[in-house]
Backbone bond lengths (Angstrom), bond angles and torsions (degrees), N, CA, C in turn:
res aa  C-N    CA-C-N  psi(-1)  N-CA   C-N-CA  omega(-1)  CA-C   N-CA-C  phi
1 M - - - 1.433 - - 1.440 111.98 -
2 N 1.356 115.82 123.68 1.443 122.35 -177.22 1.572 112.13 -79.07
3 L 1.343 109.77 167.62 1.543 112.45 -171.17 1.505 109.59 -65.65
4 E 1.267 128.26 -37.41 1.416 125.90 176.09 1.454 112.39 -57.50
5 Q 1.301 120.85 -43.62 1.472 122.12 176.69 1.540 111.43 -62.35
6 R 1.303 116.58 -42.43 1.382 116.67 -177.32 1.551 111.41 -66.36
7 I 1.298 111.78 -35.41 1.554 116.04 -177.84 1.502 106.34 -68.49
8 V 1.427 121.46 -39.13 1.362 121.55 -178.94 1.563 110.51 -68.00
9 E 1.376 114.64 -38.14 1.475 119.88 179.36 1.582 106.32 -61.24
10 L 1.316 116.73 -48.06 1.508 120.90 -179.03 1.436 110.53 -63.34
11 E 1.253 122.19 -37.51 1.567 122.61 175.75 1.394 110.50 -64.33
12 S 1.341 119.24 -47.27 1.401 123.51 178.67 1.591 111.52 -55.58
13 R 1.226 113.95 -50.18 1.524 120.81 179.11 1.585 108.15 -55.02
14 Q 1.265 113.34 -48.49 1.555 119.90 -176.73 1.510 109.37 -62.61
15 A 1.247 114.46 -37.61 1.494 119.77 179.01 1.615 108.74 -64.15
16 F 1.262 111.78 -49.08 1.511 120.82 179.99 1.513 108.20 -58.99
17 Q 1.398 117.45 -44.39 1.474 117.82 -175.38 1.529 110.62 -72.97
18 D 1.397 115.72 -33.37 1.503 118.08 170.61 1.520 113.08 -58.13
19 D 1.196 113.40 -46.65 1.602 113.18 -179.95 1.521 107.56 -71.30
20 T 1.199 123.84 -37.99 1.564 123.27 174.67 1.538 108.15 -57.65
21 I 1.337 121.42 -52.06 1.394 125.97 -177.91 1.494 114.10 -56.74
22 A 1.500 110.86 -43.35 1.459 109.90 173.74 1.462 124.72 -65.98
23 A 1.329 110.39 -33.53 1.400 123.29 167.04 1.463 120.72 -58.64
24 L 1.265 112.07 -46.05 1.505 122.02 170.39 1.507 113.55 -67.90
25 N 1.222 120.45 -30.22 1.408 123.33 177.88 1.512 109.10 -73.07
26 D 1.376 117.51 -42.73 1.517 119.30 179.49 1.579 110.06 -66.55
27 V 1.259 119.78 -36.76 1.445 123.06 172.28 1.543 111.32 -59.76
28 L 1.209 114.77 -51.31 1.517 124.35 174.28 1.540 114.80 -51.99
29 V 1.336 117.73 -51.97 1.423 120.65 169.86 1.355 115.68 -55.25
30 E 1.273 125.83 -45.73 1.454 132.05 -178.91 1.561 112.48 -64.36
31 Q 1.411 114.47 -40.00 1.368 119.18 174.26 1.520 110.99 -67.52
32 Q 1.213 120.49 -40.23 1.485 128.44 178.97 1.607 104.38 -57.15
33 R 1.262 118.07 -50.91 1.502 121.61 178.47 1.500 110.42 -53.75
34 I 1.385 114.44 -53.23 1.432 121.93 179.49 1.464 110.94 -53.57
35 V 1.360 119.03 -47.12 1.543 123.70 -176.39 1.571 105.15 -63.42
36 E 1.233 123.73 -45.02 1.460 129.12 -176.41 1.480 108.72 -62.46
37 R 1.431 113.89 -47.20 1.593 116.12 173.26 1.452 114.72 -58.04
38 L 1.264 120.07 -41.15 1.433 129.47 -175.78 1.629 109.70 -68.93
39 Q 1.337 109.38 -39.67 1.532 114.51 172.74 1.545 116.72 -63.46
40 L 1.332 108.32 -40.74 1.538 111.42 172.59 1.588 114.95 -68.96
41 Q 1.325 112.63 -35.42 1.584 114.11 176.53 1.634 111.37 -60.91
42 L 1.456 106.47 -44.67 1.492 110.68 -177.59 1.429 113.85 -67.41
43 A 1.336 118.03 -38.53 1.566 122.09 171.72 1.585 110.05 -54.41
44 A 1.247 112.35 -46.15 1.449 118.45 -171.44 1.599 108.20 -70.05
45 L 1.350 117.36 -38.01 1.461 122.45 172.63 1.508 109.68 -68.24
46 A 1.141 123.09 -34.52 1.485 125.89 176.06 1.488 111.61 -63.06
47 R 1.344 112.37 -45.38 1.479 120.64 179.36 1.532 110.15 -62.69
48 R 1.437 110.69 -43.97 1.506 112.59 177.76 1.469 114.41 -65.38
49 Q 1.263 119.20 -36.36 1.401 121.59 179.77 1.529 109.64 -64.19
50 E 1.288 118.90 -45.70 1.500 123.02 176.11 1.410 110.08 -60.03
51 E 1.334 122.20 -41.63 1.494 121.27 172.02 1.412 116.62 -63.87
52 M 1.301 120.03 -39.65 1.554 120.76 169.30 1.280 116.21 -58.33
53 Q 1.283 118.95 -41.71 1.507 122.29 -173.97 1.574 107.15 -76.25
54 G 1.291 116.80 -31.25 1.549 117.61 169.15 1.470 113.63 -67.75
55 Q 1.342 119.38 -40.79 1.579 121.22 176.82 1.430 112.42 -65.20
56 F 1.345 118.86 -40.43 1.481 118.15 -178.55 1.620 111.23 -91.78
57 G 1.185 113.97 7.18 1.525 112.72 179.64 1.498 116.23 61.68
58 L 1.245 116.70 28.57 1.480 121.00 -179.10 1.561 109.31 -85.88
59 D 1.382 109.97 136.76 1.420 120.57 -172.71 1.584 102.00 -110.73
60 E 1.311 116.53 135.24 1.516 115.27 -177.96 1.549 105.12 -70.65
61 G 1.400 127.15 -27.30 1.350 123.50 177.90 1.489 114.80 -83.81
62 E 1.231 116.42 -0.41 1.583 124.25 -178.95 1.501 106.79 -74.32
63 A 1.314 116.48 124.47 1.439 120.41 170.38 1.578 112.77 -71.22
64 P 1.328 114.72 154.97 1.325 117.58 175.10 1.442 119.25 -69.00
65 P 1.270 122.55 153.79 1.473 125.05 -173.54 1.673 105.24 -58.75
66 P 1.399 112.66 153.86 1.464 114.57 -172.26 1.484 111.79 -65.83
67 H 1.300 123.84 -19.34 1.462 121.28 -178.62 1.536 111.61 -78.87
68 Y 1.396 116.27 7.63 1.446 117.05 177.98 1.497 107.04 -91.97
């Protein structure tokens, strides 16, 4: 394999790797957005649960009623 062919092969590999890296980066960015959104939803649910427990006077240490 001569030098020119080797350079063409390397350039081709580099272009393919650049495309792959860009695609992986796009996926990673989207996943990070999803994780952040899920974290916000989880925090909102936790606040809502605390509010509900406060509303109904539920105590975490309180045992369930005997009929359970």
